Structures are given as C-alpha cells and as structure tokens.
N, C-alpha and C positions, 0 to 999 in steps of 0.2 A: 281490552281484548285485542288479540291480533287479527290482522286481515285474514290469515288462513283460517282461524277459528270462525270468523264471521261468515266466510265462504262455506265452510263445512256445516254450520248451523242452518244457513239458508238452504243448502242442498238437502239436508236432512228434513227440514220443514217442508220444502216442496215435494220431495219424495213421499213424505208421510201424509200430508194434508191436500196436496195439489197446488193449483195456481196460487200464487201469492199476490194479493191485492196491491201490496207495496210496489211490485215490479211494474205496474202500469200507471203509478202515481207520479205526477210532475214534481212533487216535493221530495221524492227520493234522493238521497245524496249518495254516499259511499257506504258499502257494507250494511250495517244495521242502523244507519242514522237517516233522518229526514229533517225537514224544516220544523215539523211539529215536535220531534223528539230527537234532538241533537245528541243526546246521551245514550240513545238506543231505543228502538221501537219495541213497545211492550209485546210480550209473547202472545197475548190474547188477540192483538191485531194481526201480527205475522201469521199465526196459526188459523186465522179466519174465524176465531170464536167471537170477535167483535168486528162488525162492519164499519170501517172508518169513515163512512159517508155520514155516520152519526157521531156526535160529540163523544169525546173519550177524556176522562180526567187528566189534566196536564198537558193537553194538546194545544192550549193557547187559542183555541178557535180555528186552528189549521187542520181541517179534515182532509179526506181523499180528494184529489183533483186530477181528473185524467190527463194524461200526456197529450 
C-alpha cells in the first residue's frame, strides 16, 4: 500500500469510527504499521471492534501500550 492510501484509510476510519486507539499507542510506527503488526494493523483493531489492551491473534504478545 502507498503512504497516501494509508493516510486516506486512517482518515476514513477516524471520521467513521472516532478516535483510533492506535494513535495513542507507543508501538505505532508509520502508516498502518506497529511493532505488533509490521505488515499492517488488522481492521478490527483500527476500527475499534477489538480493544488491543486484550490479546489479538498474531500480535506476538505485544498489546496496546500508552505513549
């Protein structure tokens, strides 16, 4: 995915679902990547359907960590 697409996706999700938990996480990298999901954060987490303070399959034990 391109950086532009990532930015549009995050804006859409924020405008649709509100605050994004990932934006306040110390593990967030760039775009839609974080330490737990270097290939892209699952939509369920980004959309707030799953609270990443709880384990999520494939996160390697790296949950939400406040900045």
